[in-house]
C-alpha positions, 0 to 999 in steps of 0.5 A: 500500500505504501508503494501506491502513495509514492508511485506515479503514473510513469511507474517511477518511484517519487521517493527516489527524488524527494529530499535534500541533496548536497552539491559535490562542489562544497557539500552544502544542501543545494538541491531540494525536491518535495512532492506536492499534493497535486502530484507535481514537485517543488524543485529548488536548485542552487548552483555553487557560485553561479545562481539559485533557481527557487521556483522550479516545478517538476513532473515525473516521467520514465526519463526522470524529473523534468522541471521548469524554473525562472533563470537569473534573467527572468526567462524560463529554464528547464532540465531533467533530474536523474537519480542513480543510487545516491547521486542526482544529476541535474542537466539543463535542456532548455536554457537561454541564459548564457551562463548556463548552456544546454547540456550543463550538468551538476551532481548532488549527493543525497543527504543522510 
């Protein structure tokens, strides 16, 4: 019964993504993912010494957690978060901000 609470229609376990993650640059909590009542995810991403994206909204699919937020220039920015064991990788796929090109990827380790 517990699995039904966390599983989504994509068949991916939402619990794999939820929580606080430490960035690999300075071991600080800089990725925060929380599931909302409507099934979407609240996504906050800090990229050490570059930017903070604090208004991200994510949806789960078989590929990972896709998100859209607002970049430092006020434009939409999107990407996908994948998880392998205790490492989350944030890869940007829809960026127009020159300091964060498409394909840029950042790693975070699950906080214990």
